[in-house]
Backbone as ProteinMPNN parsed JSONL, in Angstrom:
{"seq_chain_A": "MSTLDTPPHAPATTARPSSSAAWPPSSASTPDPAARTEPTARERLSRHVALFGTLALALLCLGWELWWAPVGRGTLAIKALPLFLPLIGLWRYRLYTFRWLSLLVWLYMAEGLVRSTSDRGLSAGLALGEVLLSLIVFIACAAHVRQRLAEAKARATSS", "coords_chain_A": {"N_chain_A": [[164.396, 67.395, -59.263], [167.165, 69.284, -59.621], [168.472, 72.661, -59.941], [170.904, 72.398, -61.11], [170.695, 70.213, -62.713], [169.135, 71.003, -64.813], [168.91, 71.779, -68.286], [171.078, 74.153, -69.96], [169.632, 75.952, -71.57], [167.081, 75.991, -70.591], [164.913, 77.587, -68.298], [165.28, 77.766, -64.718], [162.92, 77.502, -63.372], [161.2, 75.762, -64.633], [160.579, 73.268, -63.702], [158.789, 70.231, -63.497], [155.683, 69.518, -61.855], [155.5, 67.582, -58.841], [154.87, 64.026, -58.752], [152.696, 63.594, -57.154], [151.092, 65.824, -57.382], [148.413, 66.947, -59.359], [148.551, 66.999, -62.841], [147.572, 68.052, -65.929], [146.323, 71.036, -64.231], [143.321, 70.689, -62.277], [140.032, 70.861, -63.717], [138.234, 72.111, -62.132], [139.264, 74.375, -60.987], [139.578, 76.102, -63.062], [137.469, 78.023, -65.157], [134.95, 76.602, -67.222], [135.05, 77.073, -70.633], [133.058, 76.336, -72.375], [130.746, 76.335, -70.976], [128.62, 78.098, -71.233], [126.694, 78.326, -73.938], [124.746, 79.559, -75.451], [123.979, 82.815, -76.481], [122.664, 85.65, -74.696], [119.552, 87.47, -75.127], [120.007, 90.227, -75.08], [122.757, 90.302, -75.645], [122.736, 89.258, -78.213], [121.329, 91.311, -79.508], [123.082, 93.539, -79.184], [125.266, 92.526, -80.558], [124.216, 92.275, -83.157], [123.638, 94.969, -83.749], [126.231, 96.057, -83.636], [127.486, 94.548, -85.661], [125.941, 95.078, -88.045], [126.104, 97.841, -88.026], [128.861, 98.232, -88.364], [129.199, 97.091, -90.899], [127.548, 98.827, -92.372], [128.968, 101.219, -91.986], [131.352, 100.612, -93.321], [130.382, 100.289, -95.952], [129.367, 102.849, -96.367], [131.746, 104.349, -96.306], [133.044, 103.276, -98.568], [131.192, 103.91, -100.658], [131.141, 106.689, -100.428], [133.777, 107.496, -101.059], [134.171, 106.376, -103.565], [131.928, 106.825, -105.299], [129.876, 108.789, -104.515], [130.982, 111.266, -103.441], [133.804, 111.584, -104.329], [137.274, 112.078, -103.523], [139.935, 113.074, -105.304], [141.265, 110.289, -107.031], [139.767, 108.338, -105.866], [141.276, 106.917, -104.075], [141.13, 107.054, -101.343], [139.297, 105.214, -100.608], [140.356, 102.943, -99.576], [140.318, 103.201, -96.893], [138.126, 101.937, -95.916], [138.673, 99.251, -95.832], [139.837, 98.158, -93.358], [137.514, 97.91, -91.865], [136.19, 95.683, -92.733], [137.524, 93.567, -91.672], [136.795, 92.936, -88.901], [134.302, 91.698, -89.139], [133.837, 88.886, -89.233], [134.707, 88.108, -86.689], [132.881, 89.518, -85.13], [130.541, 88.231, -85.887], [131.001, 85.74, -84.783], [130.918, 86.204, -82.091], [133.304, 87.038, -80.772], [134.969, 88.248, -78.095], [137.329, 89.717, -77.952], [137.401, 90.925, -80.468], [135.24, 92.712, -80.331], [136.309, 94.424, -78.455], [138.68, 95.563, -79.672], [137.562, 96.706, -81.913], [135.963, 98.678, -80.829], [137.852, 100.539, -80.222], [138.992, 101.094, -82.706], [136.976, 102.39, -84.187], [137.034, 105.008, -83.364], [138.879, 106.322, -84.915], [137.506, 106.623, -87.311], [135.447, 108.175, -86.384], [136.852, 110.527, -85.724], [137.794, 111.278, -88.267], [135.349, 111.738, -89.541], [134.352, 113.879, -88.021], [136.244, 115.88, -88.577], [135.998, 116.14, -91.38], [133.316, 116.827, -91.591], [133.268, 119.408, -90.708], [135.005, 120.686, -92.404], [134.485, 120.067, -95.086], [132.107, 120.673, -97.756], [128.654, 120.6, -98.802], [127.398, 117.528, -100.125], [129.422, 115.877, -99.17], [129.889, 116.784, -96.549], [127.525, 115.998, -95.312], [127.719, 113.207, -95.595], [129.914, 112.815, -93.983], [128.839, 113.425, -91.476], [127.111, 111.268, -91.294], [129.005, 109.257, -91.084], [130.077, 109.875, -88.584], [127.827, 109.421, -86.959], [127.341, 106.639, -87.425], [129.766, 105.596, -86.472], [129.589, 106.23, -83.782], [127.357, 104.693, -83.062], [128.343, 102.08, -83.502], [130.435, 102.05, -81.627], [129.001, 102.314, -79.176], [127.451, 99.98, -79.258], [129.464, 97.993, -79.233], [130.738, 98.548, -76.775], [128.607, 98.108, -75.013], [128.167, 95.387, -75.458], [130.576, 94.23, -74.562], [130.493, 94.986, -71.856], [128.187, 93.596, -71.034], [128.937, 90.919, -71.411], [131.169, 90.706, -69.679], [129.99, 91.287, -67.219], [128.244, 89.139, -66.997], [130.053, 87.01, -66.898], [131.344, 87.607, -64.519], [129.214, 87.34, -62.729], [128.696, 84.609, -63.048], [131.085, 83.58, -62.05], [131.007, 84.333, -59.363], [128.765, 82.955, -58.504], [129.458, 80.325, -58.607]], "CA_chain_A": [[165.326, 67.878, -60.257], [167.783, 70.51, -59.121], [168.799, 73.62, -60.997], [172.12, 71.962, -61.799], [170.311, 69.188, -63.683], [168.387, 71.565, -65.928], [169.764, 72.176, -69.398], [171.392, 75.578, -69.897], [168.665, 76.772, -72.285], [165.793, 75.98, -69.889], [164.938, 78.323, -67.036], [165.259, 76.909, -63.539], [161.563, 77.396, -62.832], [160.356, 74.905, -65.467], [160.485, 71.927, -63.151], [157.443, 69.669, -63.511], [155.19, 69.264, -60.505], [155.763, 66.233, -58.376], [153.876, 63.075, -59.233], [151.501, 63.641, -56.317], [150.247, 66.933, -57.839], [147.709, 66.646, -60.615], [148.968, 67.794, -63.996], [147.337, 69.486, -65.801], [145.465, 71.386, -63.091], [141.943, 70.219, -62.422], [139.133, 71.808, -64.374], [137.415, 72.787, -61.131], [139.84, 75.681, -60.692], [139.46, 76.961, -64.236], [136.089, 77.992, -65.673], [134.737, 75.886, -68.469], [134.629, 78.045, -71.639], [131.874, 75.866, -73.095], [129.627, 76.233, -70.046], [127.512, 78.898, -71.759], [126.797, 78.255, -75.393], [123.746, 80.423, -76.074], [124.026, 84.213, -76.045], [121.395, 86.204, -74.222], [118.882, 88.318, -76.12], [120.7, 91.519, -75.098], [124.025, 90.104, -76.354], [122.407, 89.135, -79.638], [120.978, 92.635, -80.004], [124.281, 94.377, -79.294], [126.088, 91.96, -81.632], [123.612, 92.634, -84.442], [123.832, 96.405, -83.971], [127.648, 96.265, -83.953], [127.775, 93.92, -86.95], [125.331, 95.817, -89.15], [126.662, 99.189, -87.995], [130.197, 98.172, -88.973], [129.006, 96.872, -92.331], [127.021, 100.076, -92.937], [130.059, 102.189, -91.994], [132.263, 100.229, -94.403], [129.734, 100.594, -97.231], [129.325, 104.302, -96.472], [133.093, 104.808, -96.675], [133.286, 102.903, -99.967], [130.334, 104.709, -101.529], [131.554, 108.083, -100.321], [135.048, 107.748, -101.743], [134.187, 105.869, -104.946], [130.865, 107.287, -106.181], [129.049, 109.929, -104.126], [131.762, 112.509, -103.329], [135.196, 111.146, -104.268], [138.383, 113.032, -103.46], [140.998, 112.509, -106.147], [140.899, 109.135, -107.847], [139.094, 107.33, -105.05], [142.228, 106.113, -103.311], [140.748, 107.051, -99.934], [138.364, 104.108, -100.365], [141.024, 101.886, -98.811], [140.03, 103.383, -95.47], [137.036, 101.033, -95.552], [139.138, 97.868, -95.735], [139.923, 97.636, -91.981], [136.189, 97.654, -91.303], [135.728, 94.355, -93.133], [138.238, 92.56, -90.876], [136.129, 92.427, -87.691], [132.96, 91.157, -89.375], [133.771, 87.463, -88.845], [134.806, 88.063, -85.236], [131.603, 89.958, -84.575], [129.567, 87.175, -86.147], [131.301, 84.616, -83.888], [130.878, 86.685, -80.706], [134.65, 87.106, -80.203], [135.037, 89.399, -77.207], [138.495, 90.514, -78.338], [137.027, 91.72, -81.643], [134.42, 93.827, -79.858], [137.183, 95.364, -77.748], [139.541, 96.37, -80.538], [136.728, 97.499, -82.813], [135.519, 99.873, -80.105], [138.952, 101.514, -80.315], [139.209, 101.447, -84.111], [135.956, 103.293, -84.732], [137.34, 106.4, -83.018], [139.562, 106.913, -86.07], [136.458, 107.018, -88.251], [134.755, 109.29, -85.741], [137.694, 111.722, -85.876], [137.765, 111.678, -89.672], [134.028, 112.288, -89.817], [134.232, 115.202, -87.399], [137.076, 116.828, -89.331], [135.444, 116.382, -92.711], [132.011, 117.484, -91.499], [133.485, 120.834, -90.496], [135.837, 121.287, -93.451], [133.904, 119.842, -96.411], [130.822, 121.308, -98.05], [127.71, 119.861, -99.631], [127.109, 116.13, -99.855], [130.519, 115.307, -98.395], [129.678, 117.114, -95.137], [126.441, 115.129, -94.845], [128.261, 111.855, -95.467], [130.791, 112.824, -92.808], [127.975, 113.321, -90.302], [126.682, 109.869, -91.265], [130.133, 108.483, -90.578], [130.133, 110.143, -87.145], [126.701, 108.733, -86.341], [127.575, 105.193, -87.459], [130.878, 105.293, -85.573], [129.066, 106.294, -82.419], [126.49, 103.519, -82.874], [129.196, 100.897, -83.384], [131.126, 102.109, -80.34], [128.054, 102.041, -78.091], [127.089, 98.558, -79.325], [130.615, 97.198, -78.788], [130.923, 98.759, -75.341], [127.51, 97.424, -74.327], [128.389, 93.946, -75.561], [131.684, 93.869, -73.669], [130.009, 95.113, -70.478], [127.247, 92.509, -70.762], [129.674, 89.662, -71.301], [131.983, 90.706, -68.471], [129.082, 91.207, -66.067], [127.745, 87.77, -66.905], [131.168, 86.162, -66.456], [131.55, 87.894, -63.097], [128.093, 86.734, -62.012], [128.914, 83.153, -63.064], [132.223, 83.259, -61.189], [130.606, 84.478, -57.974], [127.739, 81.969, -58.164], [130.023, 78.96, -58.519]], "C_chain_A": [[165.888, 69.211, -59.757], [168.094, 71.434, -60.282], [170.067, 73.241, -61.723], [171.802, 70.941, -62.883], [169.577, 69.756, -64.891], [169.338, 71.936, -67.05], [169.991, 73.684, -69.379], [170.367, 76.458, -70.595], [167.319, 76.831, -71.581], [165.907, 76.779, -68.603], [164.787, 77.364, -65.857], [163.851, 76.687, -63.013], [160.667, 76.469, -63.635], [160.232, 73.493, -64.934], [159.03, 71.482, -63.135], [156.97, 69.463, -62.082], [155.449, 67.82, -60.112], [154.63, 65.311, -58.81], [152.614, 63.084, -58.387], [150.56, 64.77, -56.741], [149.626, 66.57, -59.18], [148.196, 67.579, -61.714], [148.233, 67.285, -65.196], [146.406, 69.776, -64.642], [144.027, 70.955, -63.348], [141.073, 71.297, -63.046], [138.249, 72.538, -63.381], [137.947, 74.184, -60.834], [139.737, 76.639, -61.872], [138.042, 76.884, -64.772], [136.03, 77.291, -67.023], [134.272, 76.873, -69.539], [133.374, 77.624, -72.387], [130.65, 75.79, -72.189], [128.406, 76.984, -70.563], [127.638, 78.908, -73.272], [125.818, 79.18, -76.097], [123.885, 81.854, -75.575], [122.648, 84.663, -75.567], [120.798, 87.081, -75.315], [119.566, 89.682, -76.221], [122.04, 91.414, -75.824], [123.795, 89.975, -77.854], [122.092, 90.495, -80.245], [122.222, 93.506, -80.179], [125.214, 93.85, -80.384], [125.537, 92.364, -82.991], [123.806, 94.113, -84.756], [125.287, 96.685, -84.342], [127.986, 95.714, -85.339], [127.215, 94.735, -88.112], [125.79, 97.274, -89.186], [128.038, 99.243, -88.635], [130.087, 97.971, -90.477], [128.489, 98.136, -93.009], [128.106, 101.146, -93.005], [131.049, 101.885, -93.117], [131.66, 100.571, -95.765], [129.604, 102.098, -97.449], [130.684, 104.847, -96.908], [133.415, 104.475, -98.131], [132.472, 103.773, -100.921], [130.75, 106.164, -101.569], [132.778, 108.354, -101.178], [135.077, 107.263, -103.19], [133.134, 106.516, -105.844], [130.241, 108.621, -105.785], [129.814, 111.249, -104.073], [133.247, 112.177, -103.256], [136.174, 112.321, -104.209], [139.514, 112.411, -104.266], [140.478, 111.36, -106.981], [140.212, 108.032, -107.047], [140.033, 106.47, -104.236], [141.913, 106.105, -101.82], [139.759, 105.931, -99.605], [139.031, 102.978, -99.582], [140.808, 102.044, -97.318], [138.92, 102.456, -95.005], [137.517, 99.603, -95.321], [139.291, 97.365, -94.301], [138.57, 97.332, -91.353], [135.625, 96.298, -91.711], [136.388, 93.254, -92.3], [137.46, 92.069, -89.656], [134.79, 91.737, -87.937], [132.832, 89.696, -88.949], [133.841, 87.324, -87.33], [133.536, 88.523, -84.554], [130.548, 88.872, -84.736], [129.747, 86.012, -85.166], [131.353, 85.014, -82.415], [132.263, 86.707, -80.049], [134.784, 88.39, -79.386], [136.205, 90.312, -77.576], [138.178, 91.409, -79.532], [136.18, 92.922, -81.237], [135.29, 94.882, -79.184], [138.0, 96.21, -78.711], [138.743, 97.177, -81.541], [136.234, 98.768, -82.123], [136.612, 100.938, -80.068], [139.149, 101.996, -81.747], [138.213, 102.479, -84.612], [136.207, 104.744, -84.366], [138.132, 107.083, -84.125], [138.548, 107.404, -87.104], [135.638, 108.179, -87.689], [135.553, 110.586, -85.941], [137.689, 112.21, -87.317], [136.431, 112.312, -90.032], [133.843, 113.671, -89.229], [135.039, 116.249, -88.158], [136.443, 117.157, -90.675], [134.06, 117.019, -92.673], [132.157, 118.988, -91.288], [134.276, 121.491, -91.619], [135.259, 121.122, -94.86], [132.568, 120.564, -96.538], [129.942, 120.349, -98.839], [127.482, 118.439, -99.164], [128.183, 115.488, -98.975], [130.372, 115.597, -96.906], [128.555, 116.257, -94.545], [126.902, 113.693, -94.668], [129.179, 111.742, -94.256], [129.975, 112.738, -91.522], [127.394, 111.909, -90.163], [127.772, 108.962, -90.718], [130.269, 108.66, -89.063], [129.033, 109.366, -86.43], [126.914, 107.217, -86.308], [128.727, 104.785, -86.551], [130.422, 105.281, -84.129], [128.177, 105.086, -82.116], [127.321, 102.257, -82.679], [129.919, 100.897, -82.04], [130.19, 101.747, -79.195], [127.671, 100.559, -78.08], [128.233, 97.672, -78.835], [130.826, 97.331, -77.288], [129.836, 98.047, -74.544], [127.727, 95.918, -74.335], [129.488, 93.498, -74.599], [131.222, 93.937, -72.21], [129.06, 93.979, -70.12], [127.992, 91.196, -70.541], [130.517, 89.605, -70.033], [131.126, 90.624, -67.217], [128.549, 89.8, -65.894], [128.832, 86.812, -66.422], [131.434, 86.366, -64.969], [130.443, 87.255, -62.264], [128.251, 85.217, -61.957], [130.031, 82.761, -62.117], [131.836, 83.36, -59.709], [129.561, 83.451, -57.555], [128.312, 80.567, -58.033], [131.088, 78.843, -57.475]], "O_chain_A": [[165.135, 70.151, -59.505], [167.997, 71.051, -61.448], [170.299, 73.705, -62.84], [172.544, 70.813, -63.858], [169.413, 69.061, -65.893], [170.462, 72.364, -66.789], [169.17, 74.419, -68.831], [170.242, 77.629, -70.236], [166.483, 77.658, -71.946], [166.902, 76.658, -67.889], [164.226, 76.277, -65.999], [163.63, 75.74, -62.258], [159.472, 76.388, -63.349], [159.81, 72.599, -65.668], [158.141, 72.264, -62.798], [157.79, 69.252, -61.188], [155.598, 66.948, -60.968], [153.555, 65.774, -59.191], [151.564, 62.632, -58.844], [149.357, 64.692, -56.49], [150.27, 65.95, -60.027], [148.246, 68.796, -61.537], [148.296, 66.081, -65.445], [145.764, 68.864, -64.12], [143.582, 70.869, -64.493], [141.347, 72.49, -62.918], [137.576, 73.499, -63.754], [137.182, 75.078, -60.473], [139.803, 77.856, -61.695], [137.465, 75.799, -64.84], [136.944, 77.386, -67.842], [133.204, 77.465, -69.388], [132.694, 78.466, -72.974], [129.623, 75.24, -72.586], [127.276, 76.547, -70.348], [128.601, 79.45, -73.815], [126.051, 79.55, -77.248], [123.908, 82.085, -74.366], [121.618, 84.13, -75.978], [121.459, 87.393, -76.305], [119.692, 90.235, -77.313], [122.423, 92.336, -76.543], [124.554, 90.51, -78.662], [122.528, 90.804, -81.354], [122.39, 94.141, -81.219], [125.88, 94.634, -81.06], [126.295, 92.753, -83.88], [124.104, 94.475, -85.894], [125.552, 97.462, -85.259], [128.702, 96.361, -86.103], [127.939, 95.046, -89.059], [125.858, 97.875, -90.258], [128.353, 100.185, -89.364], [130.805, 98.612, -91.244], [128.939, 98.482, -94.101], [128.165, 101.903, -93.974], [131.53, 102.799, -93.787], [132.358, 101.088, -96.637], [129.715, 102.574, -98.579], [130.758, 105.71, -97.783], [133.993, 105.295, -98.844], [133.014, 104.31, -101.887], [130.716, 106.799, -102.623], [132.814, 109.325, -101.934], [135.928, 107.699, -103.965], [133.395, 106.741, -107.026], [130.09, 109.501, -106.632], [129.342, 112.252, -104.607], [133.892, 112.451, -102.244], [135.932, 113.393, -104.763], [139.992, 111.327, -103.932], [139.396, 111.434, -107.564], [140.096, 106.904, -107.525], [139.64, 105.408, -103.753], [142.39, 105.227, -101.102], [139.424, 105.728, -98.438], [138.344, 102.146, -98.99], [141.084, 101.121, -96.552], [138.788, 102.214, -93.805], [136.822, 98.822, -94.672], [138.905, 96.227, -94.032], [138.498, 96.564, -90.394], [134.675, 95.815, -91.094], [135.875, 92.138, -92.228], [137.464, 90.866, -89.396], [134.198, 91.228, -86.985], [131.82, 89.312, -88.364], [133.119, 86.516, -86.747], [133.153, 87.984, -83.517], [129.757, 88.625, -83.826], [128.773, 85.375, -84.765], [131.794, 84.224, -81.58], [132.369, 86.413, -78.859], [134.718, 89.491, -79.934], [136.084, 91.536, -77.519], [138.65, 92.545, -79.59], [136.382, 94.026, -81.744], [135.045, 96.081, -79.32], [138.021, 97.435, -78.595], [139.198, 98.233, -81.981], [136.103, 99.813, -82.76], [136.314, 102.12, -79.9], [139.44, 103.17, -81.977], [138.579, 103.36, -85.39], [135.643, 105.636, -84.999], [138.065, 108.305, -84.261], [138.717, 108.47, -87.696], [135.194, 109.055, -88.431], [134.982, 111.621, -86.288], [137.592, 113.411, -87.569], [136.388, 113.311, -90.75], [133.247, 114.543, -89.861], [134.576, 117.371, -88.359], [136.363, 118.323, -91.061], [133.666, 117.686, -93.63], [131.265, 119.756, -91.65], [134.233, 122.711, -91.777], [135.518, 121.95, -95.733], [131.985, 121.005, -95.547], [130.431, 119.407, -99.463], [127.384, 118.172, -97.966], [127.875, 114.647, -98.13], [130.695, 114.743, -96.08], [128.642, 115.839, -93.391], [126.521, 113.031, -93.703], [129.22, 110.709, -93.587], [130.374, 112.054, -90.58], [127.209, 111.415, -89.051], [127.495, 108.016, -89.981], [130.545, 107.698, -88.346], [129.285, 108.726, -85.409], [126.691, 106.583, -85.276], [128.668, 103.729, -85.921], [130.823, 104.418, -83.348], [128.246, 104.524, -81.023], [127.035, 101.456, -81.79], [130.006, 99.859, -81.383], [130.556, 100.951, -78.33], [127.576, 99.951, -77.014], [128.002, 96.709, -78.104], [131.067, 96.336, -76.604], [130.121, 97.448, -73.507], [127.494, 95.249, -73.328], [129.335, 92.495, -73.902], [131.529, 93.045, -71.42], [129.125, 93.451, -69.01], [127.706, 90.459, -69.597], [130.575, 88.564, -69.378], [131.501, 89.957, -66.254], [128.415, 89.317, -64.77], [128.562, 85.908, -65.631], [131.716, 85.41, -64.247], [130.713, 86.689, -61.205], [127.968, 84.604, -60.927], [129.946, 81.73, -61.45], [132.291, 82.557, -58.894], [129.475, 83.106, -56.377], [127.697, 79.707, -57.401], [131.652, 77.765, -57.286]]}, "name": "protein", "num_of_chains": 1, "seq": "MSTLDTPPHAPATTARPSSSAAWPPSSASTPDPAARTEPTARERLSRHVALFGTLALALLCLGWELWWAPVGRGTLAIKALPLFLPLIGLWRYRLYTFRWLSLLVWLYMAEGLVRSTSDRGLSAGLALGEVLLSLIVFIACAAHVRQRLAEAKARATSS"}
């Protein structure tokens, strides 16, 4: 099929491979995503720490803004809502979720650091708790991502 035969809306590079080439490509060249179905003990541990740390951080944010030391009418409690989104992805071992959560928790870390130095009393203590939980979640997510990538690299080099 020449470029003159292609329709005007299709790019010239969309020509199908010749009949002698296998389409779709063989599975030997692409890794099988279902090859490993059981997580290792270290992956389970880092997943559990990230999952329960995220849940604890969300509950801390809700309790802080609604009951323990609210600012205003408790409208800052909506800051906890993004922390409920990754819970399903963490439960299902979604690597992408671990990656973006490790970036998201830095917002909570920054808020905790600012409020721990500017607030007084119970609010300053809760802010330090937020800093600690954010750090725990980040370390767990980073460890999980490193473990999974190292294992994938080891599998790729062994096959």
